[in-house]
N, C-alpha and C positions, 0 to 999 in steps of 0.2 A: 231330620229330627221330627218326632211326633208333634202334632199341633199343640197339645197342652204344654209340652216342654218348651216349645218356641215361645209360647205366651209368657211363661214364667221367666225365661231367660231375658226376653226383651223387656219385660216389666222391670226387672231388677237393673238391667244395664241401660235403661233408657237415657240415663245421664252418664253412662260409661264408668262411673266411680261410685263408691259408697258415699253417702251424704249424711249431714246432720241438720236437723231442723232447728233454726235459731230461736224458734218460739217454744222449744221443748227443753226439758232437763233429763239427761240420761244418767242413771246411776248404775255403776259397775262394781263388781267385786274383783279384787286383784290379789294374786299370789305369785311371788317370784322366789325361786329356790336355786341355790348354787351348791354343788357338791364337788369337793376336790379330793382325789385319792386315786387308788388303783381300781376301784370298783370290784374288789374281790373280798369275799367274806373273811373274817378274822384278821383283817388288816385295818388299821385306824384310818379315818378320814376326817375332814373338817368341812363345815358348810354354814351357810347363813340362809335365813328365810325372812322375807318381808311381806307382810299382809296389810291390806288397807281397803278402804272403800273410797271411791271417788265419784264425783259428779261433774258432768260437762253441761254447762249452761250457755245458751246463746246470748251474746252481747249485741252483735249485729249480724248481717247476712253471712259474713265470713269470719267473724271474730267470736271466739268462745272462751269461757272462763272455766278453769280446772280447779276444783276444790277437793282436797284430800282430807280424810278423817279416819278415825279408828286404826291408827298405825300401830303395828306390832312387829317388833324385831326379835328374832330368835337365832340362837347359835347351836351348832352341832360340833362336837369334838369327841371322838371315841371310836370304838370298834363297830364295824358295820353290822347291823342287826341287833346290837346290844345297847347302843346309845341313841338318844332321840334329841330332837330340837328342844332347847330350853329358852324360854322367853327372858330377855334382858329388860327389866322395867326401866332402868335408868336411860339406856340408849333409846328405847321406845319413846320415852318422854321427850328426849332431845330431838328425835326425828319428827315427832308430832309437832313440836314447836316450829321446826323449820319448814315442814311440808304444809302446815296450815296457812301459810302465806298465799296470797292470790297469784295464780299463774294464768296467763292468757296465751292464746296461740291462734294463728291464722290457718284456716282449713278450707282448701279449695280443690275440687276435682280429685278427692282422695289423697291429697298431699298436705302434710303439715309443713307450713311455709316458715313461720316465724314464731318463736317462743319468747315471751316477755315475763319478767318478774322484777321484784325489787332489787336494787343494786347491792344490797347487803346479803343477798342469798348466795351461798357458796357454789362453786362449780360442781361439787359433789352432789348437792341436792338437785341442781338443774339437770345433771346427767341422769339421775334417777327418774326425774320427770320425763326426760326424753325416752327412757325405757318404757314408761307407762304409755306415753302418747304414740309410740311406734305402732301399736296395734291398729291405729287408724290409717296408717300409711300403706296403702295397697293399690295396685294398678290393675283394673279390669278392662279387658278388651271385648268388644261386642262380636267380633268376627272370628275369633280364634279361641279354641279350647286349650291349646298348648302353645306357649310362646315364651320367648326369651328377650330380655332387655337389660340395659344398664340403668340403674336408678339409684337415687340417693336414699340412704338409710342411716341408721345409727352407726354402722360400721364404715360408712363412706359411700362413694359411688362405686358400686360393685355389680357383678354379673348376677342376675336373678333368672330363675326358670319357674314359670307358672304352669299349673294344671288346674282346670276348672271342671267341676261336675255339678249336675243339678239334681235336686230331689223334688220331683213334681208333686208328690203327695203332701209334703210340708211346705212347698213353695220356698225352698231354700237353695242356695248355691254353696258348694263346698270348694274353697279355693286353697290350693297348696302352693306355697312359695318356698323355693330352696335357694339360698344365697351362698355362693362360694366366696368366703371371706378372704381366701388367698388370691383371688382374682379380682382385684379392684383397680379402677382407673385412678381414683383418689382414695387413699386408705387412711382411716382415722387411727393410725398406729404410729408409735414413736419408738425409734431406736436411740439409745444413748450409750456412749462409751465404746463404740465399735468403729469410729471413723477411721482410725489408723489401720484397721483390718480390711484389706481389699476383698471385695466380693468375687466369688468364683462361680460363674454360671455353670461350668461343667460339673462342679461338685454338687450343686443343687439338683442336677439331673440324676445324680446317684441316690438322692434321698433328701428329705427335709427333717428338721428337728421340731417344727411346729406345723400342725395342720388344723384348720378350724372350718367348720361348716355350721349352718343354722337352717332349720326348717320351720316355716310358719304354716299354721292351719287356721282358716277363717270360716266361720259360718255366717252367711249373709241372708237376712230375711228381707222379703219384699215389703215395701210400704207404698203409700200413695205418692210419696215424693221421691222414692228411689230405694236403695238398699241400705239396711241398718245392720251393723256387725253385732251379732248377739253372742258369739263366742269367738275367742281368739287364743290360740296357744302357740308357744314357741319352744323348740328344743334345740339347744346349741351345745356343740361338743368341741373342746379344744384338746388336742393331743400334743403333749410336750415331752421331749426327752433331751438330755444333754448330748445324746448321740443321734442315731437314726431312729425315727419314730417306728420304723418297721422292726426295730430290735427291742421292742418294749417301750411303754410310755406311761406317764401319769395322765390323768384325765380331769378336765374341768367340765362339768356338766351343768348347764344353766337351763332351767325351765320356767316358763311364764304362762300363767292361765288367767284369762279375763272373761268374766261372765256378766252379761247384762241382767241386772236385777229388775229394773222397772224404768218406764218412760213416763214423765209427768209434764204437765203444762207449766211453763215458767210463770211464777207469781212475783211481781215487782221487777225492778230493774237491778241487775247484778252490779255490785260495787267492786271495781278492780284496783282502785288506789293508784299510787305512782309506780309505774312499771317501766322497765328499760329492756330493750331488745337484747337477747342473749344468743341470737343465732338461730340456725335451722335445726333440723333433727340430727345432724351429724354430731357425734361425740366430740366434746372439747376437752383437750388435755390441759391439766393444771400446769402453769408455767413452773419450770424447774422440776417437773415430774412428781411433785408432791413428796410425801414422807418416804423414808426408806422402808421397804416392806418387811425388814427383819426386826424392827422395833417400832413401838408406838408410845410416844412420850408426850406429856403435856408441855407445851412450849411457852406457857405464860411465865413472865418474869425470867427470861433466859440469862440475864447478866449474872445474877447471884448463883444460878445453877452451873453456868459455865465456869465461874471462878472457883466454886467449891469442887467441881469435878476435876479441873486441872490440878488443884492443890492435892487432892486425894490421889490422882494418878501419879503425880510426881513423887509423892511420899511413898506410895506402895511399890514403886519400881526404881527407887534410887539406889539400892544396894543389890537388888536381884530382880528378876522378872516374875511378877505376880500374874500368873496366867488367868487367875479368876477375875482380874480387872481388865483384861485385854478387850473384852466385848464392850467396855465403856468407851472405847475409842470412837465407835460408830455413833454412840449416843452424844458424845461431845461434838462430833462433826454435824450431827442433825441439829443440835442447839445453835451452833454457830451459823448454820444456814438460815435459821429463823430469826436471827437478831438483826438490828439495824447498823448502819455505818457508824452512827454516833455511839452506839454501844460498843462497837469494836474499838473505837478510840478510847472509850472509858475503860475497857478491859486492858488495853495496852498500858494505860497510865497506872492501873492497879498491879499488873503482873510483870512489867518490864524490869522492875528493880531486883527481882529474884532470878538468878541465872537459870534454875531449873524450870520455874514457872514461865519465864520468858521463852525458853526453848520449846516447851510444850505448846505454848500459844502460837508461836510462829510456824511450828510444824503442822498444826491443824487448821489454822485460819486460811491457809492456801486452798482448802477444800470448799470454801465459799465460792461458788463458780459463777458469780455475776459481777456487776459493776462495783459492788461494795468492796471486794478484795482489791480491785484496781485502785480505788480511791484510797484505801488504807495503805497499800504499798507505795502509792505516789506520795502520800504524806511522809512515809518513812524515808523515801529517797530524798525528798526535798529538805527534810529536817536533818538528814544524815545521822540519825540516832540508832542505826543498826550498822553492823560491820559488813564489809564486802562479802565475807563468807556467808553470813546470814542472808544477805540480799540475794546472792547467787542461788542458794538453795530455794528461797521463797519464790523467786521469779521462775526458776525451772519448773517447779511443780504447779504454780498458779497458772502460768500461761498454757501449760499442757493439759490442765484440768478445767480450764475456763470454758464456758459455753461458747460455742463457735458461732457468734452472731456478728454481723457487720458493725453494729454500734460499739460492741466491746472491742473489736479490732481497732477502731478509730481511737478509742480511749487508750488502748495499749501502745499505740504509735507514739504517744507522748514520752514513753520511757526511753526512746531513742534520742531524745533531745535533752534529757535531764543530765546535769553535770555529774552527779554522783555515779551514773551508769558507767562513765569512763574513768572512774577513779582507780580501777584496777583492771588489767587487761583480761583476766579470767572472767570478771563480772561483765565486762563489755561483750565478750564473746558469748556468754550465756544469754544476755539480753537479746542480742541480735539473732542468735540461733533459735531461741525460744519464740521470738516474734515470728520467724519464718514458719515454725511448727504450728502456731496459732492460725496463720493464714491458710495452711494446708487443710486444716480441719474446717475452717470457715468456707473455703471454696468447695469442699465436698458436700456442704449442706445447702448451697444456694445455686440457682440456675445460672445467674450472671454474677461473676466474681468481680467486684469493682477494682479498677486499676489504681485508685487513690490509696488503697491500703498497702499495695506492694511498691508504690512509688518511692518511698524512702530507701528501700533496698536497691531499686534500679538506679537511683541517684548515687548511692554509695558505690556501686559497681562502676558506674561511669566516671565518678571522681577518682577512684583508684586507678582506672585505666589512663585517665588524663595525667595524673601525677606519677604514673608508672610505679605505684606502691604495691608491691606483691602482697604484703600482709593484708592490706585493705581489699584488694581484689579477691584474695582467697576467702576472706571472711564473708564478703558480700555474695560470692558464688555459692558458698556453703549454705547461707541463709536462703538464697533463691532456690537451691536444691531442696531444702526442707519445705519451702512453700509450695513448689510445684504449680505456680500460678500460670494459667494458660497465656497470659499477656506478657510473660517475661521472656519468651523465646527470642524476640527481636533483640533484646539486650544481651542475652547469652550468646547469640551469634557473633557479637563483637569480639568474643574471646575464643572463638573456635577457628583453628587454622583452615584456610581455604574459603572462609566466608568473610574475612576481614583482613585487610593488608596489615593493620597494626597487630592483629593476633598472631601473625607468623613470627613476630619477634619476641613474643612472650615466652616465659620459661615453660618447661614441660609440665611443671607442677600446676601452673595456672591453667594451662590447656586441659590437663587431666581433670581439674576441679570443674571446669566448664562442661566437659563431657558428662561427668557424674551428676551435674546439676539437672540433667535431663531425665534422671531416673524415675521421678514421679510423673513427669509429662509423658513418659513412655506408655503409661497406663491411661492417662486422661486424653491425650491427643496422639495416638500411636502412628497415624499416617504421616503427620508432620515430622515426628521424631525419626521415623524410618528413613525418610528422604535425607535428613541431616546426617545421621550416623552412617548410612550406607555410603554417602559421598566421602566422609572422612575415612572410612575403612578402605575404600577403593583407591585413595591417594597414597601411592607407595613412597612418596617423598616425605611423608610425615614420620615422626618417631614411632617405633614399634609399640611403645606403651600406649600412646594415644589411639592407635588403630585397634589395639586389643580391647581397650576400654570401650571404644565405639561398638565393637562387636558384642560386648556384654549388654550394652543398652539396647542394641538391635534385637537380641533374643528376648529381652524383657517385654518388647512390644508384641510378642507372640506372632511373628511374621508368617504369612501363608507359604504354601509349598513352592510357589513360583519364586518368591524372594529368597528362600533357602537355596533353591536351585541356582539362582544367580550368584549367591555367595560361594557355592561350591565351584562354579565355573571360574570365579576370580581366584579361588585358592589353587586351582589346578595350574594357574599361571604365576602363583606366588613364589618369589625367590627368597624371601625372608623366612627362614625355618622357624624362628621364634613366633612370628605371627601365625604361620600355618599350623604349628604344633598346638598353640593355645586354642585357636578356633576349632580345630579338629577335635581336640579333647573336650571342648564344650559341647559340640554337636554329638559326640559319642556318649557323653554323660546324659544329655537330655534324651537321646534315643532309647536309653534304658530306664527312663523315669516312669514312675507309677503314680505320680500325683495327678489329680484331675486337671489342674491348670495346664499341664503339658500333654493332655490327651491327644490333641491333633498335631501339636508341634513335634512330639516324639516320632510320629510317623514320617514327617517331612525330614527330620534329622536322620532317621534311620536310612532313608534313601541316599542322603548326602554322604553319610559315613561310608557306605558301600562304594561310592564313587571315589572317595578320597583315601581309602584305607591303604591302597598300594603306595601312595606317595608319603603319607604322614603316619601310617599305622605303627611303624617300628621305631619312632623317635624316642629317645630315652628321656629321663627326667632332668637332663641338663638343659632341656628346652622348656619354654613356658608351658604350664599345664593348668587345667581346670579340673578339679576333682569334685564329685558330687555323690552323695548317698541320700536316698529317700525311701519312704514307705508310706502306704496309705491303706486304711482298712474301711471297707464300705459299711460294715455294720456299726462301726463307731463314728463314721464320718470324720475320722481323725487321722492325721499323718504328720510326719516331720520331714524336713529336707535340710541338709547341710552342704555347704560348698566351701572349697578352698581354692583360691586363685593365686598362682605363682607367676608373676610377670617379669620377664627378663628382656633386656635389650642388647645382650652380648653373651659372651661365653663365661662371664664371671660366676663365682660360686654364690654370691648374695643376689637374690632377686631385687629388682628395682622397686617392686611393689608386692605386698602380701596382703590378701584380703580373705577374711574368714567370716562367714555369715550363716545364720540358721533361720529357718522359717517353720511356723506351726500352721498346719492346715486343719481347720475344725469347722464343722457345721456350716459349710458353704462360704467360708472366709479364709483369707491367708494373712497371717500376722508375721511380720519380720521381727524376730525376737532380738537378737544381738548381732551386730556387725562390727568387726574390728579390722582396721586397715593400717598398715605401716608403709611409709614411703621412704626409701633408702637411697634415692638418687644422689643427694648431696654427699652421703657417706661414700658412695661408690666413686664419685668424682674426686673426692679427697684422696682415696687410696690410689686412684689412677695417676695422680700427680706426684707420687712418692717414688724416687729412684730405687730400683731394686725390687719393686713389687710386681709380681707376675699376674695378679688378679685372681689366683686360685686359693689364696688365703691359707697357704701351707705354713710350715715353720719359717721358711725364708721370708715370706711376706710379713708375718707378724714382727719378725726381727727388724726388718727395714722400716715398717710403719711406726712402731713404738719408739724407735730411735730418732726418727725424723719429725714426728708430729709436734708442732708447736701450737698449743690450744689458743694462744693469744692471736695467732695469725688467721684464725677462722673468719670468714665473712659474716658480718652481723646480719645482713639481710637475706642470707640464704641458709636454711636449716640443714644440718647434717642428717637429721632424722625427724620425720613427722609422723604422728599417729592420730587416729580419730576413733571415736566410739559412737555408734548409732544404736539406738534402742527404739524398737517398734518402727523402724524405717526412718527415724528422725535423728539427725546428728545432734548430740547433746554436748559434746566436748571434743577438743583437739589440742594437741600440744606439739610445739616445734622445738627441737633440740638444736639451738644455735650457740653462738659464742657466749652470750650472756648467761644462758642456762648452764653451760659447762663450767664457766668460771664460778657461778654461784655454788654448784655442787662441789667443786674442788675447794673453794674457800671454806665451805661448811665442814670439810673433812680434814683440813690442815690443822696442825697442832699449834694453836695460838689462842690467847685469851679472848679474841674477838669472835671466835666462831660459835656456832650454835651448840655443838657438843660440849664445849667448856661450860656454858650456862646450864645445860642439863645436868652435868656432873656436880656442879655446885649446888643445884637444887636437890639432887639426890641425897647429898650429905645432910641436908636439913629435913628431908622427908617430903615426899610429894603424894598427893591423892588426886586421882582423876576419875571423873564419872561422865558417862555419855549415854543418853537414852534417846531413842528416835522412833516415833510411831510413823507408820506408812499406811496409806490407802493405795495399794498397788493396783487394784482392779475394781471397777464399778461399772458393770454393764447392765442395762435395763432395756427390756422390750415390753411395751404396754399396748394392748388393744382392747376395745370395749366388748362387752357381752350384750345380749339383747335386753338385759335388765338395766343397762346404763352403768353397770359396775365394771371397773377395769380389771382385766386379768393380766397379771404381770409375771414375767420370767426374768429373774435378776440373779446376778452373781457378784459377790463381794469377797475381796481378798485383802486382809489387813495383816500387818506385821508390826511387832514391837521388839526392838533389839536394845540390849543394855550391856554395857561394859563398865565394870568398876575395878580400878587398880590402885593399890597402895604400894609404895616402894621406899626403902631407905638404905643408904650405903654407908658403910664405915670403912674409911681408907686410912691405913697406917702410913704415915708420911704423905699427906695430901699434896697434889701437884701445886707448884707455885708459879712456874714460868710457862710450861707447855705440857701437853698431854703425854709426851714420851715418858715423863716421870712415873706414869701409872704402871709402866712395865716393870718397875723395880719396887712396887708397893704391894703390901698385902691388902686385899680387898674382900669385904664381906657385904653381900647384897641380899636383903630380905624383901620379898614381895608376896603379896596375897591379893586375891580379887575374885571376880566372878565374870563370866561371859555367858550370855544366854539369849534366847529369842523365843517368841511365841508367834505362831502363824495361824490365822483363822481363815477358813474358806467356807462361805455360806452360799447356798443356792436356795432360792425361793420360787415357788410356783403357786399362784393363787390370786385371791382378790385383795387389792390394796387400796384403801382410801384413807383420808385423814380422820375418819370416824371409827373404822373397824378394819380388821384384817383377818383373813382365814386362808389356809392353804397348807402345802407341804413345804418343809424347810429342812435342808441338809446342813448340819453343823459338823464341821471337821476342824480339828485343832492339832497342831504339832508343836511340842514344847521341847527345847533343847537347853541344857544347863551344863556348865563346866566350871566348877570352882577350883581354885588352886592356892597353895601356900608353899613357897619354895625359898630356899636359902642357897646362895651361890658363894663359894669361897675360892680365893686364889692366893696361894702361898708362893711368893716370888722366889725365895731361896731354894725351895724343894722343887720348883716348877711343877706344882701340884694343883689340880683343879678339883673342887669337890662340890657336888650338888646334893642338897638334902631336901627331901620332899616329905612334908608332914601329911600322913594319910588322913582321909576324912574320918572323923570319929562317929559320924552318923551315916545312915543310908542316904545315898544320893541318886536321884532319878536323872539319868543322863539324857534319855530320849523317851518321849511319850507321844503316842499317836492315837487319837480316838475320834470316832465319827458316829453319827446316828442320824436318822431321818425321823422327823416328827410331824404330826398333824397339829397345827398351831391355830389358836383363836385368840384375838385381842380386840378390845374396844376401848375407846378413849374415856368413857364414863365409868368404867369399872376396871381400872388397871390391875387391881389385886386379883381379879377373877381370870386373868390370862391363863390359857392352858397350852401345854406342850406334851402331847401324848405320843410316846414312841410308836412308830408305824407298825412295828412288830412287837406286840406286848410281851412282857417278861414271862407271863404264865402260860405261853403257848406250848402245847404238847409237842414232843419231838417228832411225832409222826401223826398225821391226821388227814382225813379226807374232807374236802371243802364241799358243802352243799351248794346247790345252785343259787346264784344271786343275780337277779335281773338276767341279762343276756351275757353270761360268762361263757367264753369258748370252751370247747370240750377239753382242751389241753390243760385247763386250769382246774379240772375236777379233782385232781389229786396233787398234793404237794408234800414235800418232806422238809421239815425244819431242821437245818443243820446247825448245831451249836457246839463247835469244837472249843476246847480250852487247853492251853499249853503253858506249862511253867517249868523251867529248869534253870539250874545254876551251875556255873563253872567255877570251882573253888581253887584259889591259888594259895597253897600252903606257905609259899615264900613270902607273899605280900599280905597275908592275913585277910584277904578280901575275896568275896564271891561276886562274879558278874552274872546277874540274873536277868532272864528274859521271861516276860509274861505276855501271853497273847490270848485273846478271846474274840470270837466272831459269831454272828448269828445271821443266818441267811435262810430264805425260803427257796428251795430248789424245786422247780416245776418240771413236768415231763418234757417241756420244750423250753430250753434255756435261752435267755436274751441277755445282752451285755448290761442292760439297766439293772437287772436283778442282783448283780454283784454289789450294788451300792445301796439297795433297799434293805438295810438292816443295821446291826450294831457291830462296831469294830473297836477294839482296844488293844494297844500294844505298848509295852513299857520295857525299857532297858535301863537297868540301874545297878548300882554297886551296893553290896551289903557287907558290913564289917563282921567277919567271923571271929577274929580276936584282935586285940589292939596291937598294932605295930608302933614301936616308939618312933622310928624314923626310917625313911629310905635314904640310902647314901650312895651317891654316884661319884666315883673318884676317877680322874683322868691324870695319868702321870706320863710326861713326855721326856725324851732325852733333852738335856740342856742344849746341846748343839743344834737339835732340830728347831727348838723355839728361837734360838738366836738367829738362825738362818731365816726363819719365817719373819721375824721382826725386821731384820736387815732388809730383806727383799720387799717387805710391805712399804717401808719408808722409801726404798729406791723406786718403787712402783709409781709414786706420785711425783718424785723429783725428776727421775729420768725413767719413764715407763718402760717396762720390759716384761712381757707376759710369760716368759718361760722360766720363771723362778722355781716352779715345781721341780723341774729337771735338776737345777742346781742343788736344791735341797737334798734330793736323793743321792746325788754324787758327793755331797758334803758329809754324809753319814759315815761313820767308821764301822768297820766290821767288828761287832762285839756280841757276846752271848746274851747281854741284857736286852730286854725287849725295847723296841723303839717307842712303842706306845703301849701302856697298860691301862685297862679300864676295869673298875670294880663296881658292880651294882649289888648292893647289899641291903638287907632288911634286918633290923635288930628286934628280935622277938621278945616277949615278956620274960623269958628265962635267960635273957642276955646272950642267946646263941645267934651266930651270924648265919644268915641264909641268903642265897643269891647266886650270882655268876661273876666270873672273872674272865676278862679278855686280854690276851697278850699278842702283840704283833712283833715279828722279828724280820730283820732285813740284813742280808749279807751281800756286799758289793765286791765283785772281782772284775778284772779287766775283760774277761771273756764270758763271765757267767754271773747272773744275778739270782739270788735265792730269797724267796719271801715265804713266811709261814704265819698262820693265824690259828690260835688255840683258844677255844671257849670252854671253860671248866665250870662245873657245878661246885659251889662252896657249901659244904655240909660235912658233918662228922663222918658219915659213911657214903658220901657221894663220890662216885667215880665216873659219872657220865661226862663225856667230852665231845667236842666237835673239833676236828683238825683239818685244816686246809693248807696246802702248800703249792707253790708255783716256782718252777725253775725255768729261767730263760737263758738259752745258750745262743749268744749273738754270732758266734762263728758258724754254727750249724743252722742258723735261722730256724730255731726250734724252741717250743715252749711245752713243758709238761706239768701237769697238775694232778693232785689227788684230793678227793673230798671224802673224809672218813668220819664216822660218828658212832656213838654207842659207848659201852663200857671200855674205858681207856682207848677209845677210838678204834676198837677191834671188831665191832659187830658188823658194820656195813661199810662199803667202799665203792666209790665211782671215780674213774680215771678220765683225764682229758689230755689230749695232745694236739698241738697245732704246729705245722711245719711248712715252711716255704719250700716247695719241691724244686725250686730253681727254674730254669728255662727249658721248656720242651718245644723244640721247633721254634725257638725265639718267642715263646708264649709263656709269660709268668703264670704260676699256679700256686694254689694253697691247698693243703690237705689238713682236715680237721677230723678228729675221731673221739668218740666217747665209748668207754668200756666199763664194765661193772663186774664185781665179784659176787656180792651178796647185797640185796636191797630188801627193804620192808615189803610186806604183803600189799599195802595200799599202792606202792609204786609199781609193783608187778601188775596190779589190776589196771592202773593207768596205762602201763606199757602194752598190755593186752588189748585195751580199747584202741590205742593208737595204731597198733599193728593191724587191727581189723579195718580201720578207716583209711589207713595210709595209701593203699593201692587206688582206692576210688578218688581220694582227694588229689593225689599226684596226677591221675589221669585227667581230671577236670582242669588242672593247671597246665596241661599240655605236655606232660612228661611221658616218655616211652618207658616200657618196663619189661624186664625179663626175670625169670626165676633162676637164681643161682644159689649155690651152696657157699656162703661166705663165712667169715669168722664168727663163731658163737659169742654171745654177750658183747657185741660191739656194733656200733653204727659209725660209719665214716662218710665224709662229704669232701668231694674234690671240686675246687673252683679253678677253671682255666680261662684266662683272659684271651678270648679268641680275636678280639679287636678292641679298638679304643671305645667303642660304643656298646659292647656286649661281652658276655662270658658264657661258658658252658658249665653245667653242673651235673655231677654224678653222685648219687646217694646209694650207699650199700647198707643193707640190713642183713641179718643172718640168713634170710631166705629169699630176698628180693633185691634187685638192682634197678633203680630208675634213673633216667638221664634225660637232659634237654640241652639243646644247643641254641646259641644266639639269643640269650635272655638280655633284654635291654638293661643297661646299667644306669642308675640314677646319677652317676658322676662319670667324668672322663677317666678312663683307665690309663695311667701314665707309669712307665717303668722308671723308678728312681734308683739310679745306679751309684749315687753318691755314698761315700763311706762316712757314716755318722758315729763310728766307734769311739772317736776321740772327743765328741761334742760334750 
């Protein structure tokens, strides 16, 4: 380095860091600007600008006083290049009052160590001060010009890269610092609402949805005491997308400029007043994440506002859904979150007396996500002034939306000991399961999860084991499975066979629940879980179901290649084909997976499948199977997967366990949507004990079962059927079908005055009115991180729903029942009902700056509204055996479905709520085609765009019903030369589907007329079903019908038009029964003066020839078009049963010909992919035939003939065992 340069560099860096002279006062000019938008001309954006002057005065050697003055706040909202920042006088005045308070900070070696101010100053103001002071925070090294280090800043402890240059002429150093905000050891960022979504590292390798960097530039002048920063600038960029940022993104750009105006000698001693430490330079997040970014409301006097808002919402949505008020649900929740516990009790006292207001309050107070809602619900439980149903709904939502903090978990533990929690078994299950879900979220947010919180569940499981109470053990294990607590493994092992002597004697269901309780631990502690479940799987003495469940948990741990190879070796020696088939199908499904979480596992499974294919590859669906479908798109960073598990432990037709689940993969996370499981072990054991049952559930089985089953002899402690429901990976409900439940169902359906149906019928005669309204906050996810200005940039998603049902009904019964419900069969009944069912769903996405004083950013508002009104009259005439349904058509236009969305540039501030702006990102007056001029650094691909604005409206009119079904659609998009997924959402969308009245229809009339003997048979067999159950009454009904020319069933659907003419359709069904032949015919006719359009369908079954023939005709008098069908049992060929089916046609419409032509083009390729061989033959024209030949009990051969092609395949696995039934059923 030249000698002069060395002098300058050493002079500035003699202390290694910039310094402040405590005897001096430094005056700086500050300007911070934030812009949120796409950064493209002619699109709207929002922004804020903060300007001020500040002085730094020394108090002591390392303590300095910050004084801020001349504060000016301005907002930007509008089109780029056409709108400018406008000063907000009210908010500027408010900020001036807040920032004029004294702030002190410790400054040593270029580091801002401690910031102090008055305790009354809000975190928002302190964070703005952090953004101002950060310009002093810079690390200079004397020996290096380029260097990297991890240092604390406003974004956290992040990786920084420095580059230093000197200007010898001006004796200045230029320092450039670049901070990778995504690469931080300790990050000042907060995620909320995503705990239940598992992180996927492999997905993040394919792309991110948030990327942020910041560059600082400093100019340091030399002085006698060291270096003084004369200029400091920062430029920060946040790129956000709901998908992959590489596929288009919105941008948050923050710039900060600070210029030294003058340096003065300090006169007098600075006054700091009473100040309190507020931490270092790292951004501090407001507890509870602060206000919702989609609205900004004044929260003073919240009690009256909450009360009024609940009353208005209840009134507006009592008879229908008022979509205009659905956005007020978030405002109500925001107000509730800002009120005190005492106010919640006051509101309860005011609102609990009215059923509608009470329900609205209970449905929304659960969104208060801290100790206040726990105290409120604890008071309700102890006072027992809510029903078990209300308590269950409140606990389920409150515990699952509660902030996951150890202190709150300790408070929630008290609900396990309150007497009211055990007043109803469903409420108790909900409390225990929800508490487990709370522990799962808590353990995800802390490094060390305390054992004291999970101890009640561990004690419950141990007590159940000691008392041998299956119900208690199952509930405790389900809750432990929800919790996924790392310290619960030791207790779970007590219930796993092979790990505990007592566990070997437990029922299969308890063992299965114990295995499933490891599902969350498979992600948190995969190594421990792998050792456990692999041991269970390798033990061939255990039930097949337990081993198969263990293999499922093993694959959830994402085992390495070596472990998968070990599983394959064990399977090669496996003798239980149920186990082998299930695990093989799992490995094969995963080997084809395309989701990122299986990126490496799929390779390992692919190797194992090749090894196992010869042994298990041709097993049919009679064996246990695991089916999986999935997809993933890198540009969207989104995918889905669905799985179906069918577990069997024998050759029976009913699986012992059925599990269906689906997952959503999005932006680096995996969310388990819904999982439903059914356990049928008890039902299968019941059937196995019945004499005459073969286990295949054919006709003979059902006959034997329904004759012998005595519901009262069922065991009380062992369920016939059990089912569970998991949402987002957490079990929320389960139900056991045991003797008590069966008896309750039978009792409610028996014909006596004590049952439930009798009471309903009595109330119907008086007239009933029922209303139900339910608001939901289904999704609230928030991600917040600071900018260099100390303002938080936030990405949030909200999904709310409001559902409403209103029903009125009244029945008139001629000769009302007096003793039992059977008397209704001989009474004339008229039932009138009207009502409304509808829902409003709002989805909101926000990206921008969010504080309790102001908000600016981009906001996507999307709304779906559905509505279905009805007015129906049902009549039954006993003597004529006639049923009639009259529908009164809507007299006004009805909007059945509405979908609209738009993205806005929004600006709000707390001092001027009336001046809030929401500017559509794509303005309405944009030309349909335009070239974009250059704006800043816009890539070349954005130089030209085309605004697409399609509009569509059409109606389908029904002359018969006097109604038109109309569809209206409108969209507005900017299509660039290079398209990205994000651009499909940056615009306006509107879709409506509605009915419009063309002319008034007096009424729609639906009439059903049945043969008297048919109804008598139905009634007789229905009564017999419950007294002596027998499922094959349908066969007896058909055999009881007499051969008559009159239709068995006739249906008329008519509309009475203003000129008293009948329009509509008539359906008649005929059935003729003979000893050797059955004939059935269905005729649909148009009812009109000149109408001759008909549909005719007939089917003839010849039981002696084992043949069925049918025809389908339609058109004028059924003469225009015809399709024929024939199916025949071709008998035995080489002792192999076979079936032949064929379709022939004479004349078909043109659209069917087009479909047939398309199928003919794709058929050879599709059949080849499916493994069929093919040859070109000249077969019968206008005919397609299929031959099925049972080549073995496990498979069959197929041959398909088309007019010009024959395809065939042998040995296709059968989903069921092929058995030849040689019994003669002709007399049955």
